[in-house]
N, C-alpha and C positions, 0 to 999 in steps of 0.2 A: 640253663637249658640250650642244648645244641640239637638243630634239625638238620639232617642230611638227606639229600636227595641225589639220586644216581640216575641218569638217563642212560639208557643203552639202545643202540641201534642194532638190529639182527636181519641177518638174511636166512630165509628158510628155504633149504633146498629141496627141490622137487616138489614145492606145493604148487598144486594147479586150480585151487578154489579157495574162497574164503572160509569155506566149511573145515577144509582141510588145515589151514592156517590156524583157526581157532582150536583145532584138534591137537596141535602141537603146543600152542603158547598155553592152553589151560593147564596142564599138568606141570609146566615149567613154573607158572606163576604160583601154583599151589606149592610146590616143592620150595621155592624161595620163601614164602610166607612161613613154611614148616621148619625148614633148616635154620633160618637166619632170624626168625622173628620179626620180619619187617612188613610194610605194606607193599604191594606189588600189583601194578596194573598195566595194561596197554593204553598207551596215552597217544599214539599218532599213527599214521598210515593203515588205519583201519579198513580202508577200501583197497589195500594193496595185497595182491595174493603173496609175494615172496618177501616183503619188508616188514618189518615191526619196529616200533619204538615202545620200550616199556620204561616205566619208572619204579624204582624201589626208594623207599623212603623209611627212615628211623629215626627215633629220638633217645637222646640220653644227656647226661649231664658233663660228659667228657667228650671233646671234639675228636681226640685220637682214636678213642672207641668207636666212635660213629663211623669215622673214615676207614677204619680197620673192618668193620662188619661190613660196609658197602663193597670195599676193595675184595674182600673175601668172597662175597657173593659174585662179583664180576668175574673172578678167576675160577669159580666152581662153574659158572655157566661155560667159560672158554674152555675148560680142561674135561669137564665131567658131562656136561649136557650136550652131546655130540649131534643131536636133531637140528642144532641150529649153528650158525657162524656169526659170531660176534665181530661187527663191523667198527664200532666206535662207541666209547663211553666217556662220561664226564660226570664228577662229583661236585657238588656245591653243598658248602656249610653255611648255616646262618645261625 
């Protein structure tokens, strides 16, 4: 069994309140869950308006598959989800 976790730091353009931040993050997390069949949640910077750190986690029996799924999700955010700017990301496999 291989567990993969990806942490992603995001910058949310034009966000002026925590309510607006959550309004942008909620659909992103839901789409990640649906499109990539992963667990996704905000894990840091909950009290900062324009910054967010999310985590995406998946489990499989092949490390290459786990890495591909997580990397594909990151590139989807970067290229398709234009409401946020991807600042940094890291994948860890166990």
